[in-house]
C-alpha positions as a Python dict, from the first residue, in 0.01 Angstrom:
ca = {
    (1, 'M'): (0, 0, 0),
    (2, 'A'): (-102, 242, 275),
    (3, 'L'): (146, 296, 562),
    (4, 'L'): (-140, 271, 807),
    (5, 'R'): (-455, 80, 751),
    (6, 'V'): (-741, 32, 985),
    (7, 'D'): (-1004, -234, 894),
    (8, 'E'): (-1357, -250, 1059),
    (9, 'L'): (-1236, -155, 1399),
    (10, 'H'): (-1470, -212, 1699),
    (11, 'T'): (-1353, -88, 2038),
    (12, 'Y'): (-1548, -81, 2365),
    (13, 'H'): (-1529, 100, 2698),
    (14, 'G'): (-1694, -159, 2916),
    (15, 'A'): (-2042, -195, 2776),
    (16, 'L'): (-2008, 121, 2561),
    (17, 'H'): (-1949, 53, 2191),
    (18, 'A'): (-1718, 348, 2135),
    (19, 'V'): (-1577, 274, 1785),
    (20, 'R'): (-1817, 93, 1544),
    (21, 'G'): (-1661, -58, 1236),
    (22, 'I'): (-1445, 226, 1136),
    (23, 'S'): (-1199, 174, 847),
    (24, 'L'): (-936, 427, 725),
    (25, 'R'): (-599, 453, 560),
    (26, 'V'): (-306, 694, 562),
    (27, 'E'): (-38, 684, 293),
    (28, 'E'): (337, 748, 346),
    (29, 'G'): (393, 1115, 415),
    (30, 'E'): (17, 1192, 402),
    (31, 'A'): (-167, 1409, 659),
    (32, 'V'): (-519, 1297, 740),
    (33, 'A'): (-771, 1435, 993),
    (34, 'V'): (-1038, 1256, 1191),
    (35, 'L'): (-1312, 1503, 1267),
    (36, 'G'): (-1604, 1490, 1492),
    (37, 'A'): (-1778, 1630, 1802),
    (38, 'N'): (-1663, 1567, 2157),
    (39, 'G'): (-1754, 1200, 2246),
    (40, 'A'): (-1765, 1088, 1873),
    (41, 'G'): (-1506, 820, 1941),
    (42, 'K'): (-1206, 1011, 1795),
    (43, 'S'): (-967, 968, 2080),
    (44, 'T'): (-1065, 609, 2138),
    (45, 'L'): (-983, 540, 1779),
    (46, 'L'): (-647, 692, 1820),
    (47, 'R'): (-572, 502, 2143),
    (48, 'T'): (-669, 185, 1978),
    (49, 'I'): (-435, 241, 1681),
    (50, 'S'): (-145, 329, 1922),
    (51, 'G'): (-195, 11, 2123),
    (52, 'L'): (-324, 175, 2435),
    (53, 'L'): (-668, 3, 2387),
    (54, 'I'): (-745, -345, 2262),
    (55, 'P'): (-1027, -366, 1998),
    (56, 'R'): (-1277, -645, 2020),
    (57, 'R'): (-1296, -684, 1636),
    (58, 'G'): (-1107, -547, 1336),
    (59, 'G'): (-743, -497, 1236),
    (60, 'V'): (-473, -235, 1247),
    (61, 'H'): (-178, -265, 1004),
    (62, 'F'): (116, -45, 1001),
    (63, 'N'): (411, -74, 758),
    (64, 'D'): (246, -384, 616),
    (65, 'G'): (230, -568, 949),
    (66, 'S'): (-42, -613, 1206),
    (67, 'T'): (-2, -425, 1531),
    (68, 'L'): (-288, -601, 1711),
    (69, 'G'): (-166, -757, 2034),
    (70, 'M'): (147, -534, 2043),
    (71, 'E'): (205, -325, 2348),
    (72, 'A'): (194, 54, 2300),
    (73, 'S'): (575, 70, 2353),
    (74, 'A'): (632, -180, 2073),
    (75, 'V'): (403, 13, 1838),
    (76, 'A'): (597, 332, 1915),
    (77, 'R'): (923, 149, 1843),
    (78, 'A'): (775, 40, 1503),
    (79, 'G'): (753, 409, 1416),
    (80, 'L'): (397, 508, 1511),
    (81, 'S'): (415, 778, 1787),
    (82, 'L'): (119, 923, 1976),
    (83, 'V'): (101, 1282, 2098),
    (84, 'P'): (-167, 1229, 2354),
    (85, 'E'): (-463, 1455, 2445),
    (86, 'G'): (-379, 1685, 2733),
    (87, 'R'): (-1, 1662, 2651),
    (88, 'Q'): (72, 1425, 2935),
    (89, 'I'): (423, 1550, 2984),
    (90, 'F'): (613, 1482, 3312),
    (91, 'G'): (584, 1805, 3492),
    (92, 'D'): (825, 1716, 3764),
    (93, 'L'): (1105, 1626, 3514),
    (94, 'T'): (1297, 1887, 3317),
    (95, 'V'): (1244, 1948, 2942),
    (96, 'W'): (1561, 1753, 2870),
    (97, 'E'): (1453, 1460, 3075),
    (98, 'N'): (1108, 1458, 2891),
    (99, 'L'): (1301, 1456, 2563),
    (100, 'R'): (1519, 1167, 2676),
    (101, 'L'): (1218, 963, 2752),
    (102, 'G'): (1095, 1015, 2393),
    (103, 'A'): (1427, 866, 2263),
    (104, 'Y'): (1439, 586, 2515),
    (105, 'A'): (1386, 300, 2270),
    (106, 'R'): (1667, 428, 2049),
    (107, 'N'): (1942, 383, 2314),
    (108, 'L'): (2122, 686, 2214),
    (109, 'D'): (2449, 780, 2383),
    (110, 'G'): (2508, 1123, 2525),
    (111, 'R'): (2651, 1275, 2204),
    (112, 'A'): (2383, 1122, 1978),
    (113, 'L'): (2112, 1246, 2223),
    (114, 'T'): (2251, 1598, 2223),
    (115, 'A'): (2264, 1599, 1845),
    (116, 'E'): (1898, 1470, 1831),
    (117, 'V'): (1777, 1752, 2059),
    (118, 'S'): (1964, 1997, 1847),
    (119, 'R'): (1775, 1865, 1538),
    (120, 'I'): (1442, 1900, 1720),
    (121, 'A'): (1529, 2246, 1840),
    (122, 'Q'): (1531, 2369, 1482),
    (123, 'W'): (1150, 2352, 1498),
    (124, 'F'): (1109, 2430, 1865),
    (125, 'P'): (1379, 2686, 1976),
    (126, 'V'): (1206, 2720, 2316),
    (127, 'I'): (1302, 2352, 2382),
    (128, 'E'): (1680, 2440, 2378),
    (129, 'E'): (1618, 2759, 2575),
    (130, 'R'): (1426, 2576, 2849),
    (131, 'R'): (1609, 2254, 2858),
    (132, 'D'): (1691, 2263, 3226),
    (133, 'Q'): (1348, 2401, 3335),
    (134, 'L'): (1081, 2184, 3496),
    (135, 'A'): (829, 2098, 3221),
    (136, 'G'): (545, 2170, 3458),
    (137, 'L'): (646, 2534, 3458),
    (138, 'L'): (607, 2579, 3081),
    (139, 'S'): (299, 2752, 2949),
    (140, 'G'): (17, 2540, 2795),
    (141, 'G'): (150, 2614, 2445),
    (142, 'E'): (513, 2527, 2531),
    (143, 'Q'): (394, 2209, 2687),
    (144, 'Q'): (219, 2111, 2374),
    (145, 'M'): (537, 2186, 2172),
    (146, 'L'): (729, 1968, 2427),
    (147, 'A'): (476, 1682, 2359),
    (148, 'V'): (525, 1698, 1992),
    (149, 'A'): (899, 1726, 2028),
    (150, 'R'): (914, 1430, 2259),
    (151, 'A'): (731, 1214, 2001),
    (152, 'L'): (967, 1328, 1731),
    (153, 'M'): (1265, 1214, 1934),
    (154, 'G'): (1171, 858, 1830),
    (155, 'R'): (1212, 948, 1466),
    (156, 'P'): (855, 814, 1380),
    (157, 'R'): (732, 738, 1036),
    (158, 'M'): (390, 863, 1145),
    (159, 'L'): (258, 1093, 1422),
    (160, 'L'): (-80, 1039, 1588),
    (161, 'L'): (-191, 1375, 1723),
    (162, 'D'): (-492, 1376, 1965),
    (163, 'E'): (-659, 1720, 1980),
    (164, 'P'): (-337, 1920, 1950),
    (165, 'S'): (-521, 2261, 1961),
    (166, 'V'): (-707, 2196, 2290),
    (167, 'G'): (-642, 2464, 2546),
    (168, 'L'): (-438, 2686, 2306),
    (169, 'S'): (-527, 3035, 2191),
    (170, 'P'): (-644, 3060, 1829),
    (171, 'R'): (-324, 3231, 1733),
    (172, 'F'): (-98, 2966, 1902),
    (173, 'A'): (-306, 2680, 1762),
    (174, 'R'): (-264, 2817, 1411),
    (175, 'D'): (110, 2853, 1475),
    (176, 'L'): (133, 2499, 1592),
    (177, 'F'): (-44, 2363, 1281),
    (178, 'G'): (177, 2566, 1065),
    (179, 'L'): (474, 2410, 1233),
    (180, 'L'): (328, 2053, 1200),
    (181, 'G'): (303, 2121, 818),
    (182, 'K'): (672, 2230, 818),
    (183, 'I'): (783, 1920, 1014),
    (184, 'R'): (583, 1697, 780),
    (185, 'A'): (743, 1864, 471),
    (186, 'E'): (1095, 1836, 608),
    (187, 'T'): (1082, 1483, 759),
    (188, 'G'): (837, 1308, 532),
    (189, 'A'): (643, 1178, 833),
    (190, 'G'): (276, 1095, 797),
    (191, 'M'): (24, 1238, 1032),
    (192, 'L'): (-321, 1124, 1155),
    (193, 'I'): (-478, 1419, 1341),
    (194, 'V'): (-785, 1406, 1571),
    (195, 'E'): (-919, 1751, 1594),
    (196, 'Q'): (-1235, 1945, 1686),
    (197, 'D'): (-1127, 2271, 1513),
    (198, 'I'): (-1240, 2158, 1174),
    (199, 'P'): (-1137, 2465, 962),
    (200, 'L'): (-793, 2471, 1114),
    (201, 'A'): (-737, 2106, 1065),
    (202, 'L'): (-862, 2112, 706),
    (203, 'E'): (-614, 2374, 610),
    (204, 'M'): (-311, 2147, 648),
    (205, 'V'): (-441, 1790, 576),
    (206, 'D'): (-480, 1612, 246),
    (207, 'R'): (-795, 1421, 333),
    (208, 'A'): (-1035, 1382, 621),
    (209, 'Y'): (-1269, 1140, 779),
    (210, 'V'): (-1579, 1246, 977),
    (211, 'I'): (-1713, 1024, 1257),
    (212, 'S'): (-2027, 1051, 1474),
    (213, 'L'): (-2126, 830, 1764),
    (214, 'G'): (-1844, 594, 1674),
    (215, 'R'): (-1942, 549, 1308),
    (216, 'M'): (-1778, 686, 994),
    (217, 'V'): (-2029, 923, 827),
    (218, 'D'): (-1808, 1089, 557),
    (219, 'E'): (-1466, 1092, 392),
    (220, 'G'): (-1288, 1281, 119),
    (221, 'L'): (-1036, 1537, 15),
    (222, 'S'): (-999, 1825, 254),
    (223, 'H'): (-1176, 2075, 32),
    (224, 'E'): (-1457, 1830, -21),
    (225, 'I'): (-1508, 1783, 354),
    (226, 'A'): (-1486, 2162, 396),
    (227, 'S'): (-1753, 2229, 137),
    (228, 'R'): (-1986, 1976, 301),
    (229, 'W'): (-1924, 2042, 671),
    (230, 'V'): (-1784, 2379, 744),
    (231, 'G'): (-2045, 2636, 823),
    (232, 'G'): (-2326, 2415, 676),
    (233, 'H'): (-2628, 2247, 840),
    (234, 'R'): (-2416, 1918, 866),
    (235, 'A'): (-2167, 2105, 1091),
    (236, 'A'): (-2442, 2227, 1315),
    (237, 'Q'): (-2592, 1879, 1346),
    (238, 'T'): (-2284, 1664, 1389),
    (239, 'L'): (-1957, 1851, 1443),
    (240, 'Q'): (-2061, 2115, 1691),
}
């Protein structure tokens, strides 16, 4: 059974029907992308899955249990961690304090917290180097790394990543996706990635879904989606 299953989800922003009957699944340890143009409903879908938005109809199941009605903090404690669009780190707190917030639900003592930061630092050495620096003084790429590291402090079974490449240089974005692939391989955590950089996302995921105007329009293995959407007329019509 899928670790995450979304069934016929409908979410509204006021009168706007932003997500229209979307269904998807992510297996244990799998990486899956949700692709589409700006305004397609990708971020709304992720925010609904994470518990930040309440759907009007449909279901969300994680680890064989429904998450509907759960607060976002409870969803995170269940093992489903969101890396939000725009990073949303706390710029007036230090790097260390941001990481502590990521592990808040685990109630770690000082020694265990230090050990957990050391574990995270194997992927993000800059985190250890800048631990006492205000997070708002980090570069955009470093802030994105901190946002991912903060989510990993909760030891999630699955990461939800909302537009992780936004605002990053092409080289830094590629490095970040390579790092996400490494984290996935070493931790076994599943990943559901919302992304506008279609070629970059398809290089690391197993499967992908394509949405347009809140509806699912295609799904398949990453190479199948690449053959149908990257550089073709469909890309020009829907994903650009």
